[in-house]
C-alpha positions in Angstrom: -0.1 0.1 0.0 1.1 3.6 -0.9 2.2 5.5 2.0 -0.3 8.3 0.4 -3.4 6.7 -0.1 -6.7 6.5 2.3 -7.0 3.8 4.4 -11.1 2.9 4.8 -11.9 0.2 7.0 -15.1 -1.8 6.0 -15.7 -5.3 7.7 -12.3 -7.5 7.6 -12.9 -11.1 7.3 -12.8 -12.6 11.1 -10.1 -15.1 11.2 -6.8 -15.6 11.8 -5.0 -14.7 15.0 -7.2 -11.7 14.7 -10.5 -13.8 15.8 -8.3 -16.4 18.1 -7.4 -13.2 20.5 -10.8 -11.7 20.1 -12.8 -15.0 20.9 -10.4 -15.2 23.8 -10.6 -12.0 25.9 -14.5 -12.1 24.8 -14.6 -16.2 26.1 -12.4 -15.0 29.8 -14.7 -12.2 30.5 -17.8 -13.6 30.1 -16.5 -16.1 31.7 -15.8 -14.6 35.0 -18.9 -12.0 34.5 -21.0 -15.2 35.0 -18.9 -16.4 37.8 -19.8 -13.5 39.4 -23.1 -14.0 39.6 -22.6 -17.5 40.8 -20.5 -16.9 42.9 -18.2 -13.5 43.4 -15.9 -14.6 45.8 -14.8 -16.9 43.5 -14.3 -14.5 40.4 -13.0 -11.6 42.8 -10.2 -14.1 43.2 -10.0 -15.1 39.7 -9.5 -11.2 38.9 -7.2 -10.1 41.4 -5.0 -13.1 41.0 -4.3 -11.9 37.3 -4.3 -8.2 36.9 -1.0 -7.0 37.2 -0.6 -5.8 40.8 3.0 -4.7 41.7 2.6 -6.1 45.3 1.8 -9.2 44.0 4.3 -9.3 41.7 7.3 -9.0 44.3 5.5 -11.4 46.5 6.5 -13.9 43.0 2.9 -13.9 41.1 5.2 -13.1 37.8 2.5 -14.7 35.9 0.7 -11.2 35.5 2.6 -10.1 33.2 0.7 -11.9 31.0 -2.9 -12.6 32.7 -3.6 -9.5 32.9 -3.8 -8.4 29.3 -6.7 -10.9 28.9 -8.2 -9.8 32.4 -10.9 -7.2 31.5 -12.9 -4.4 33.8 -16.8 -5.6 34.3 -17.6 -2.7 31.9 -18.1 -4.4 29.1 -17.4 -0.5 27.5 -13.9 -1.3 28.0 -13.4 -4.3 27.1 -15.9 -3.4 22.9 -13.1 -0.4 22.8 -10.4 -3.1 22.7 -11.7 -5.5 21.1 -12.9 -3.3 18.0 -9.5 -2.0 18.1 -8.2 -5.4 17.9 -10.5 -6.4 14.8 -10.1 -3.3 12.5 -6.9 -2.1 13.1 -5.4 -5.6 14.3 -6.8 -7.0 10.7 -4.7 -5.3 8.7 -1.9 -5.6 10.9 -2.2 -9.1 10.8 -2.2 -9.1 6.5 0.8 -7.6 6.7 3.0 -9.5 9.3 1.5 -12.7 9.3 -0.8 -14.7 12.2 2.5 -15.8 14.6 3.8 -12.6 14.2 0.8 -11.0 15.1 0.4 -13.3 18.5 4.0 -12.1 18.9 3.2 -8.2 18.9 0.4 -8.9 21.0 1.7 -11.3 23.8 5.2 -9.0 23.6 3.5 -5.7 23.3 1.5 -6.4 26.6 4.3 -7.9 28.6 6.7 -5.4 27.7 4.5 -2.8 29.0 3.6 -4.6 31.9 7.6 -4.9 32.7 8.1 -1.3 33.0 4.7 0.0 34.3 6.1 -2.5 37.4 9.9 -1.3 37.6 8.1 2.8 36.8 5.7 1.6 40.2 8.6 1.0 42.6 9.7 4.6 42.9 6.5 5.1 44.7 5.9 8.0 42.1 3.6 6.6 39.5 2.2 3.5 38.7 -0.2 3.1 41.6 -3.0 0.2 41.9 -3.5 -2.2 39.7 -3.7 -2.4 35.8 -6.2 -4.8 33.4 -7.5 -5.7 29.9 -5.6 -5.4 26.6 -5.5 -1.9 25.9 -1.5 -1.8 25.8 -1.2 -4.7 23.0 -4.2 -2.3 21.4 -2.0 0.7 21.4 0.9 -1.3 20.6 -0.9 -2.3 17.5 -2.3 0.9 16.6 1.2 2.1 16.6 2.8 -0.7 14.5 -0.5 0.0 11.9 1.1 3.9 11.6 4.7 2.6 11.2 3.4 0.4 8.2 1.4 3.0 6.6 2.9 6.3 7.8 0.7 9.4 6.0 -2.2 7.5 5.4 -5.6 8.6 5.9 -8.4 6.6 7.6 -12.3 6.8 8.3 -13.5 6.1 12.0 -17.1 5.6 12.0 -19.5 7.8 12.7 -16.7 10.5 11.8 -17.7 11.3 8.4 -13.8 12.8 7.2 -10.3 11.4 7.0 -8.1 11.6 9.7 -4.2 11.1 9.4 -3.2 8.2 10.9 -0.5 10.1 12.6 -2.9 12.1 14.5 -5.7 9.0 15.7 -2.1 7.8 17.5 -1.6 11.5 18.7 -5.2 11.6 20.0 -5.1 8.7 21.7 -1.7 8.8 23.5 -3.0 12.4 24.7 -6.9 11.0 25.9 -4.3 8.2 27.8 -2.0 11.1 29.1 -4.9 12.9 30.9 -6.8 9.7 32.2 -3.4 8.7 33.6 -2.6 12.3 35.3 -6.1 12.3 36.5 -5.8 8.9 37.9 -3.5 9.9 40.0 -0.8 8.4 37.9 -2.4 4.7 38.5 -1.1 1.7 36.5 -3.6 1.4 34.8 -3.4 4.0 32.3 0.1 4.2 32.6 0.5 0.3 31.0 -1.6 1.4 28.3 0.7 4.7 27.3 4.0 2.2 27.7 1.7 -0.1 24.9 2.4 2.6 22.1 6.2 2.7 23.3 6.4 -1.7 23.4 4.6 -1.0 19.8 7.2 1.0 18.3 10.0 -1.1 19.8 8.9 -4.2 18.1 8.6 -2.9 14.8 12.2 -1.2 15.5 13.7 -4.1 17.3 11.6 -7.7 15.9 10.2 -6.7 12.7 12.5 -4.5 11.3 15.4 -7.2 11.8 13.5 -10.1 11.1 12.6 -8.4 7.5 16.4 -8.2 6.8 17.1 -11.9 8.3 13.6 -12.9 6.3 10.3 -14.3 7.9 10.3 -14.7 11.4 11.7 -18.3 11.8 10.6 -20.8 14.5 13.1 -21.4 16.8 12.3 -24.9 18.1 12.9 -25.7 14.2 16.5 -24.1 13.8 17.1 -26.3 16.7 15.4 -29.0 15.2 18.3 -28.8 12.0 20.7 -27.8 13.9 20.4 -31.4 15.9 19.9 -32.8 12.8 23.1 -31.8 11.2 25.2 -33.3 14.7 23.9 -36.7 13.6 24.9 -36.8 9.9 28.6 -35.2 11.0 28.6 -37.8 13.6 27.7 -41.1 11.6 29.8 -39.4 9.1 32.8 -39.6 11.4 31.8 -43.1 12.6 32.1 -44.6 8.9 34.8 -43.1 8.5 36.5 -44.7 11.5 34.8 -48.2 10.9 36.4 -47.6 7.6 39.8 -47.3 8.8 39.2 -50.7 11.1 38.7 -52.4 8.1 42.4 -51.5 6.3 39.9 -48.8 4.2 41.8 -45.3 3.4 38.5 -43.2 4.0 40.1 -40.6 1.3 39.3 -43.0 -1.7 35.4 -42.6 -1.1 35.0 -38.9 0.6 36.3 -35.3 -0.5 38.0 -32.9 1.7 34.0 -32.0 2.7 33.1 -34.5 3.4 31.1 -35.7 0.3 30.7 -39.0 -1.3 33.0 -39.0 -4.2 31.2 -40.5 -7.5 32.1 -44.3 -8.7 34.3 -44.6 -11.7 32.2 -46.3 -13.6 28.8 -45.9 -13.3 26.5 -48.5 -15.0 23.5 -48.3 -17.7 24.1 -44.3 -17.6 22.9 -44.0 -14.0 23.7 -40.9 -12.3 25.6 -40.6 -8.9 23.9 -38.7 -6.1 25.5 -36.7 -3.6 
């Protein structure tokens, strides 16, 4: 897409990582709300255990750096704003980077924003209270969208005019900053603000590096390939030792790179495959 083009949001296809993330967030929120009706203490315990609380993290509840992004306040308006952003903005980002990288962006930005917010809360000046919700991830996705489509103007329903995407990012930053100040520098809005920075860092260091080196690769596949290469080299060495024990020179069958030499006579016009 050209950077000076107009980007109009229709209804993207509900598929891929965006669908999984939206359904997972909505399912967790709905389950908690139903549990709240049936067993309010149990629902409260799950929300407390999943939300990001610096006091609990210092006691070893480090899983909260991840789980807080999937625990939303009871008010459905906040959940709706996050899921709408993930759906409309995230669909375009996922189309550009792929589902695996999109999940890495969602989880990585949430964890990074949560860790930095926790560290800032240790100063005692900012980051009071707890944080919950996917606001940090949604802001990170918005930032990545801007970095991919700089100079693009978009239509945002119900506004009837185009808005440059950079002003959308600035507007959300100002809005989050105002809520951050009005909340007495609460951790909830601090983490959401940090999501913008987390999105920039992901684009700058994770995506740009992967673009230079090729598609984002699975580290487990690299480990598996290295293991198979090691097994082949080990088997070749054992075979050469076996040949020496039987009075045969491995150099007659292997070149200096360890590859098999082709036989001198080739029957029936056959080809030697090394």
